[in-house]
VEXLUMLO-863432 format. One line per field, with one value per residue (C-alpha): chain; residue number from 1; residue in one letter; x, y, z. Coordinates in nm, 2 decimals, always signed. Layout:
BEGIN
chaine = A, ...
num = NUM, ...
residu = a, ...
xx = X, ...
yy = Y, ...
zz = Z, ...
// end
This chain:
BEGIN
chaine = A, A, A, A, A, A, A, A, A, A, A, A, A, A, A, A, A, A, A, A, A, A, A, A, A, A, A, A, A, A, A, A, A, A, A, A, A, A, A, A, A, A, A, A, A, A, A, A, A, A, A, A, A, A, A, A, A, A, A, A, A, A, A, A, A, A, A, A, A, A, A, A, A, A, A, A, A, A, A, A, A, A, A, A, A, A, A, A, A, A, A, A, A, A, A, A, A, A, A, A, A, A, A, A, A, A, A, A, A, A, A, A, A, A, A, A, A, A, A, A, A, A, A, A, A, A, A, A, A, A, A, A, A, A, A, A, A, A, A, A, A, A, A, A, A, A, A, A, A, A, A, A, A, A, A, A, A, A, A, A, A, A, A, A, A, A, A, A, A, A, A, A, A, A, A, A, A, A, A, A, A, A, A, A, A, A, A, A, A, A, A, A, A, A, A, A, A, A, A, A, A, A, A, A, A, A, A, A, A, A, A, A, A, A, A, A, A, A, A, A, A, A, A, A, A, A, A, A, A, A, A, A, A, A, A, A, A, A, A, A, A, A, A, A, A, A, A, A, A, A, A, A, A, A, A, A, A, A, A, A, A, A, A, A, A, A, A, A, A, A, A, A, A, A, A, A, A, A, A, A, A, A, A, A, A, A, A, A, A, A, A, A, A, A, A, A, A, A, A, A, A, A, A, A, A, A, A, A, A, A, A, A, A, A, A, A, A, A, A, A, A, A, A, A, A
num = 1, 2, 3, 4, 5, 6, 7, 8, 9, 10, 11, 12, 13, 14, 15, 16, 17, 18, 19, 20, 21, 22, 23, 24, 25, 26, 27, 28, 29, 30, 31, 32, 33, 34, 35, 36, 37, 38, 39, 40, 41, 42, 43, 44, 45, 46, 47, 48, 49, 50, 51, 52, 53, 54, 55, 56, 57, 58, 59, 60, 61, 62, 63, 64, 65, 66, 67, 68, 69, 70, 71, 72, 73, 74, 75, 76, 77, 78, 79, 80, 81, 82, 83, 84, 85, 86, 87, 88, 89, 90, 91, 92, 93, 94, 95, 96, 97, 98, 99, 100, 101, 102, 103, 104, 105, 106, 107, 108, 109, 110, 111, 112, 113, 114, 115, 116, 117, 118, 119, 120, 121, 122, 123, 124, 125, 126, 127, 128, 129, 130, 131, 132, 133, 134, 135, 136, 137, 138, 139, 140, 141, 142, 143, 144, 145, 146, 147, 148, 149, 150, 151, 152, 153, 154, 155, 156, 157, 158, 159, 160, 161, 162, 163, 164, 165, 166, 167, 168, 169, 170, 171, 172, 173, 174, 175, 176, 177, 178, 179, 180, 181, 182, 183, 184, 185, 186, 187, 188, 189, 190, 191, 192, 193, 194, 195, 196, 197, 198, 199, 200, 201, 202, 203, 204, 205, 206, 207, 208, 209, 210, 211, 212, 213, 214, 215, 216, 217, 218, 219, 220, 221, 222, 223, 224, 225, 226, 227, 228, 229, 230, 231, 232, 233, 234, 235, 236, 237, 238, 239, 240, 241, 242, 243, 244, 245, 246, 247, 248, 249, 250, 251, 252, 253, 254, 255, 256, 257, 258, 259, 260, 261, 262, 263, 264, 265, 266, 267, 268, 269, 270, 271, 272, 273, 274, 275, 276, 277, 278, 279, 280, 281, 282, 283, 284, 285, 286, 287, 288, 289, 290, 291, 292, 293, 294, 295, 296, 297, 298, 299, 300, 301, 302, 303, 304, 305, 306, 307, 308, 309, 310, 311, 312, 313, 314, 315, 316, 317, 318, 319, 320, 321, 322, 323, 324, 325
residu = m, n, i, a, a, t, t, g, f, e, a, a, r, l, r, s, l, t, g, d, l, a, q, i, a, s, v, r, r, i, a, l, d, d, g, p, g, r, g, a, r, m, l, a, f, s, t, g, g, g, l, d, f, w, v, a, a, d, r, p, l, d, i, a, t, l, s, w, r, g, v, q, l, g, w, q, s, p, a, g, p, g, a, r, p, a, s, a, g, a, d, g, g, r, s, f, d, r, a, f, g, g, f, l, l, t, c, g, l, e, h, i, r, q, p, a, d, g, h, p, l, h, g, s, l, p, y, s, p, a, r, l, r, a, y, g, e, d, w, e, a, a, e, p, m, l, y, c, e, g, d, v, v, q, w, r, n, g, v, d, a, y, l, l, k, r, r, i, e, a, p, i, g, g, a, g, l, r, i, l, d, r, i, e, n, i, g, p, e, p, l, p, l, c, l, l, y, h, f, n, l, g, y, p, a, v, a, p, g, a, v, l, e, l, d, g, e, r, l, l, g, p, l, a, m, p, e, e, e, g, p, v, p, a, s, l, h, l, l, q, a, g, a, v, a, e, c, r, v, r, a, g, g, t, q, v, r, f, r, w, r, s, d, c, l, p, y, l, q, l, w, r, d, l, r, p, r, r, g, v, f, s, v, e, p, c, t, v, g, r, r, a, d, g, s, n, a, d, a, p, l, l, e, p, g, e, t, a, n, f, a, i, e, v, g, i, e, a, t, g, e, d, k, q, g
xx = +16.32, +15.94, +15.87, +15.50, +15.52, +15.77, +15.84, +16.07, +16.33, +16.32, +16.34, +16.67, +16.80, +16.67, +16.88, +17.19, +17.10, +17.01, +17.16, +16.82, +16.50, +16.31, +16.43, +16.19, +15.89, +15.83, +15.59, +15.71, +15.56, +15.51, +15.33, +15.17, +15.30, +15.07, +14.71, +14.40, +14.58, +14.89, +15.01, +14.81, +14.99, +15.01, +15.16, +15.29, +15.27, +15.47, +15.43, +15.69, +15.42, +15.29, +15.05, +15.10, +14.86, +14.85, +14.68, +14.55, +14.62, +14.42, +14.12, +14.03, +14.32, +14.13, +14.30, +14.36, +14.52, +14.56, +14.75, +14.86, +15.15, +15.18, +14.81, +14.58, +14.26, +14.10, +13.88, +14.03, +13.83, +13.95, +14.02, +14.30, +14.38, +14.47, +14.16, +14.00, +13.64, +13.58, +13.43, +13.12, +12.81, +12.98, +12.79, +12.51, +12.76, +12.82, +13.19, +13.21, +13.13, +13.42, +13.66, +13.49, +13.76, +14.01, +13.99, +13.83, +13.62, +13.49, +13.14, +12.96, +12.95, +12.62, +12.48, +12.54, +12.38, +12.22, +12.21, +11.92, +11.82, +12.13, +12.37, +12.61, +12.63, +12.77, +12.81, +13.09, +13.36, +13.49, +13.57, +13.77, +14.15, +14.34, +14.60, +14.87, +15.00, +15.24, +15.35, +15.63, +15.75, +15.76, +16.00, +16.02, +15.65, +15.56, +15.39, +15.61, +15.39, +15.35, +15.12, +14.98, +14.77, +14.58, +14.29, +14.00, +13.78, +13.44, +13.31, +13.06, +12.95, +12.61, +12.58, +12.86, +13.12, +13.29, +13.65, +13.77, +14.09, +14.21, +14.49, +14.57, +14.81, +14.95, +15.16, +15.50, +15.52, +15.15, +14.87, +14.62, +14.54, +14.33, +14.14, +14.08, +13.85, +13.74, +13.47, +13.39, +13.11, +13.31, +13.00, +12.74, +12.44, +12.36, +12.46, +12.36, +12.63, +12.63, +12.93, +12.97, +13.30, +13.28, +13.52, +13.55, +13.68, +13.77, +13.90, +14.05, +13.93, +13.59, +13.58, +13.35, +13.22, +13.29, +13.09, +13.02, +12.96, +12.83, +12.90, +12.95, +12.63, +12.64, +12.46, +12.56, +12.72, +12.85, +12.84, +12.86, +13.11, +13.06, +12.69, +12.49, +12.25, +12.35, +12.42, +12.24, +12.04, +12.20, +12.09, +12.10, +12.15, +12.09, +12.36, +12.33, +12.34, +12.64, +12.85, +13.17, +13.05, +13.27, +13.22, +13.43, +13.46, +13.62, +13.72, +13.96, +14.23, +14.20, +13.98, +13.93, +13.80, +13.63, +13.56, +13.40, +13.17, +12.80, +12.71, +12.91, +12.83, +12.50, +12.43, +12.61, +12.52, +12.62, +12.63, +12.78, +12.81, +12.97, +12.88, +13.15, +13.42, +13.30, +13.36, +13.32, +13.18, +13.13, +13.12, +12.98, +12.96, +12.75, +12.58, +12.25, +11.96, +11.81, +11.45, +11.27, +11.33, +11.70, +11.72, +11.88, +11.68, +11.70, +12.06, +12.20, +12.29, +12.63, +12.59, +12.82, +13.16, +13.06, +13.29, +13.23, +13.49, +13.50, +13.75, +13.76, +14.01, +14.09, +14.28, +14.38, +14.44, +14.51, +14.26, +14.26, +14.51, +14.67, +14.77, +15.14, +15.34
yy = -0.85, -0.87, -0.73, -0.76, -0.41, -0.25, +0.12, +0.35, +0.31, -0.07, -0.04, +0.13, -0.15, -0.41, -0.24, -0.31, -0.68, -0.76, -0.72, -0.62, -0.52, -0.73, -1.02, -0.89, -0.77, -0.69, -0.64, -0.82, -0.80, -1.14, -1.30, -1.65, -1.89, -2.19, -2.29, -2.06, -1.77, -1.77, -1.42, -1.28, -0.99, -1.02, -0.82, -1.06, -0.91, -1.05, -0.85, -1.04, -1.09, -1.42, -1.26, -1.32, -1.23, -1.17, -0.87, -0.92, -0.63, -0.78, -0.74, -0.43, -0.49, -0.78, -1.02, -1.36, -1.55, -1.49, -1.70, -1.66, -1.85, -2.05, -2.17, -2.05, -1.89, -1.75, -1.99, -2.12, -2.25, -2.54, -2.29, -2.14, -1.79, -1.63, -1.72, -1.41, -1.35, -1.29, -0.95, -0.84, -0.98, -1.28, -1.60, -1.40, -1.29, -1.65, -1.63, -1.48, -1.82, -1.98, -1.72, -1.71, -1.77, -1.59, -1.40, -1.08, -1.01, -0.65, -0.63, -0.33, -0.05, -0.02, -0.35, -0.63, -0.98, -1.19, -1.08, -0.84, -0.58, -0.65, -0.63, -0.92, -1.12, -0.89, -0.60, -0.49, -0.42, -0.78, -0.76, -0.43, -0.45, -0.19, +0.05, +0.01, +0.34, +0.25, -0.03, -0.10, -0.07, +0.25, +0.19, +0.57, +0.61, +0.64, +0.30, +0.12, -0.01, -0.22, -0.07, -0.07, +0.19, +0.18, +0.32, +0.13, +0.29, +0.13, +0.32, +0.24, +0.53, +0.66, +0.39, +0.38, +0.64, +0.54, +0.59, +0.37, +0.47, +0.19, +0.16, -0.15, -0.13, -0.37, -0.27, -0.43, -0.69, -0.71, -0.96, -0.72, -0.51, -0.21, -0.15, +0.22, +0.30, +0.63, +0.61, +0.91, +0.97, +1.09, +1.12, +1.38, +1.20, +1.06, +0.70, +0.42, +0.34, -0.04, -0.19, -0.53, -0.67, -1.04, -1.19, -1.56, -1.78, -2.15, -2.43, -2.40, -2.04, -2.20, -2.55, -2.77, -2.57, -2.23, -1.94, -1.59, -1.29, -0.94, -0.66, -0.92, -1.11, -1.46, -1.48, -1.83, -2.14, -2.37, -2.48, -2.83, -2.89, -3.03, -2.96, -3.19, -2.92, -2.61, -2.35, -2.17, -1.87, -1.54, -1.35, -0.98, -0.79, -0.42, -0.27, -0.01, +0.33, +0.55, +0.28, +0.08, -0.27, -0.57, -0.92, -1.20, -1.56, -1.81, -2.17, -2.38, -2.15, -1.88, -1.57, -1.34, -1.00, -0.74, -0.38, -0.10, +0.21, +0.13, +0.47, +0.38, +0.01, -0.03, -0.40, -0.73, -1.01, -1.37, -1.67, -2.01, -2.34, -2.59, -2.90, -3.17, -3.05, -2.69, -2.54, -2.16, -1.90, -1.54, -1.23, -0.94, -0.58, -0.38, -0.05, -0.19, -0.38, -0.70, -0.77, -1.09, -1.22, -1.16, -0.85, -0.52, -0.27, +0.10, +0.21, +0.55, +0.78, +0.94, +1.28, +1.40, +1.48, +1.34, +1.10, +0.83, +0.68, +0.33, +0.16, -0.20, -0.34, -0.71, -0.87, -1.22, -1.35, -1.67, -1.78, -2.05, -2.33, -2.17, -1.84, -1.78, -1.53
zz = -5.78, -5.82, -6.17, -6.10, -5.95, -6.19, -6.15, -6.34, -6.06, -6.08, -6.46, -6.42, -6.20, -6.46, -6.73, -6.52, -6.50, -6.86, -7.21, -7.35, -7.16, -7.41, -7.20, -6.94, -7.14, -7.50, -7.80, -8.11, -8.46, -8.61, -8.90, -8.91, -9.18, -9.19, -9.21, -9.26, -9.08, -9.31, -9.35, -9.06, -8.88, -8.51, -8.22, -7.95, -7.61, -7.31, -6.99, -6.78, -6.52, -6.66, -6.92, -7.29, -7.57, -7.95, -8.10, -8.46, -8.69, -8.97, -8.75, -8.56, -8.31, -8.16, -7.92, -8.09, -7.80, -7.43, -7.18, -6.82, -6.67, -6.99, -6.99, -7.27, -7.13, -7.45, -7.64, -7.97, -8.26, -8.48, -8.75, -8.54, -8.42, -8.75, -8.95, -9.09, -9.21, -9.57, -9.68, -9.49, -9.64, -9.81, -9.76, -9.58, -9.32, -9.20, -9.28, -8.93, -8.79, -8.97, -8.82, -8.48, -8.21, -8.00, -7.67, -7.81, -8.12, -8.14, -8.30, -8.45, -8.53, -8.73, -8.60, -8.35, -8.31, -8.58, -8.95, -9.02, -9.28, -9.49, -9.20, -9.15, -8.83, -8.55, -8.80, -9.03, -8.78, -8.75, -9.13, -9.10, -9.06, -8.86, -8.97, -8.71, -8.59, -8.31, -8.08, -7.84, -7.48, -7.28, -6.99, -6.92, -6.81, -6.45, -6.50, -6.75, -7.03, -7.33, -7.59, -7.95, -8.13, -8.45, -8.66, -8.81, -9.07, -9.13, -9.43, -9.71, -9.93, -9.81, -9.54, -9.28, -9.17, -8.85, -8.73, -8.44, -8.27, -8.04, -7.79, -7.60, -7.31, -7.05, -6.75, -6.76, -6.49, -6.46, -6.53, -6.69, -6.99, -7.09, -7.41, -7.48, -7.78, -7.93, -8.20, -8.42, -8.68, -8.98, -9.20, -9.26, -9.10, -8.75, -8.72, -8.47, -8.22, -8.18, -8.00, -7.84, -7.69, -7.75, -7.49, -7.53, -7.24, -7.28, -7.05, -6.79, -6.75, -6.77, -6.61, -6.41, -6.11, -6.27, -6.14, -6.28, -6.06, -6.16, -5.91, -5.63, -5.70, -5.85, -6.18, -6.30, -6.16, -6.05, -6.42, -6.54, -6.81, -7.06, -7.09, -7.32, -7.44, -7.62, -7.72, -7.44, -7.56, -7.48, -7.17, -7.13, -6.80, -6.75, -6.53, -6.25, -6.41, -6.35, -6.19, -6.26, -6.36, -6.26, -6.39, -6.25, -6.39, -6.15, -6.22, -6.03, -5.90, -6.17, -6.19, -6.49, -6.41, -6.65, -6.54, -6.74, -6.69, -6.72, -6.86, -7.17, -7.19, -7.00, -7.08, -7.02, -7.25, -7.17, -7.40, -7.38, -7.57, -7.33, -7.52, -7.57, -7.80, -7.80, -7.45, -7.51, -7.26, -7.38, -7.17, -7.38, -7.26, -7.51, -7.59, -7.72, -7.57, -7.71, -7.80, -7.73, -8.08, -8.05, -8.26, -8.16, -7.96, -8.06, -8.05, -7.93, -8.21, -8.28, -8.45, -8.73, -8.58, -8.24, -8.05, -7.79, -7.56, -7.41, -7.17, -7.05, -6.80, -6.79, -6.50, -6.42, -6.07, -5.88, -5.62, -5.36, -5.41, -5.71, -5.54, -5.53, -5.33
// end
C-alpha cells in the first residue's frame, strides 16, 4: 500500500494491518534532556511519507529540525536545536544569534531585521513561547492529517499587543507541511505588521551546484559551496502582485518548494553564509521592504481588533537520479 496518498478508506485498511496507527504516522510530545536545549518542549512529527520534523513549543511553534528520508535538510547551529534566546533586549538582542538555528524561525511582529530604535534583532516574536492548544493525528478527516495548534501573545504594556494563532499541519503519508497563521491586534492603537519567515536550509538541501528559482525564473546558482567570502548581504525581491509565489531550491536530487500568496507576503528576502563550517542558506518571505541601509521600510498597519491571515506551504521532492517510484 502506498501511504503517500492516504485517504480515509485506506486509513481503515491500515487499522486492520497494525496494532497502533502511530506505527504509520504520529505526533509525539517530547522534551530534550541535554545541552543548551535541556527541558525544551518539542512536538515530533512523523508523516509516514519520509518527512519528519520537530516543532518547538518554547518558541512560537517554530520548526527546530526537518528531515526527509532520514536526511536532515534544515540548517543546524553548533548550539543545537533546543537552544532558546534569552529575553528580548538582553545583550542588545544578540542572544538571538546564539540561538539562531533550525528550519524555521518566525520574526516580528513589531520589527524585523537588525536591532533599531530599541527593538531586538528580528523583533520580539522569537523570544515568545507558545501556549500549546492541541496536537495529534486526525485519521477521520477527508485528508488524514497530523497537526498542532497554539497561541503566542507578544505584549508589552503601552508598546506591543499582538496575538498569533498558529496551526501547523502535515498530510499523513505526504512530504509536505502547511503553516497557517492568524495575527490580531489585541490593543487599543494601530500597530505595525512586520512578519518574516526565516527558513534555513543546510547541506545537502544546499550543496555545490544548488540553484534557486522564483516563479520559474532562476535567481541564483549554480552556487559554489563552500564560498570563501561571506556572509552575502541580504537581497530583496518584490513579488508579482496578486499571485501565488513559488520559490524552489534544488541541489543534487532534492528540491524544497515554498508557496505563499504575494498579497499577504509581497517580498522575498534571500541571505546566505556558505563559508567553510557555516553552510546556511535562508529563504525569507516577508511583509516589509528593506531600505538601502538594511533597515525596515514602512510597515503596513494593523488596526485595533483587525486580523491578518498568512499561509505558507512547504514541499519536498526527489528530482533526477534520486527520484523513486
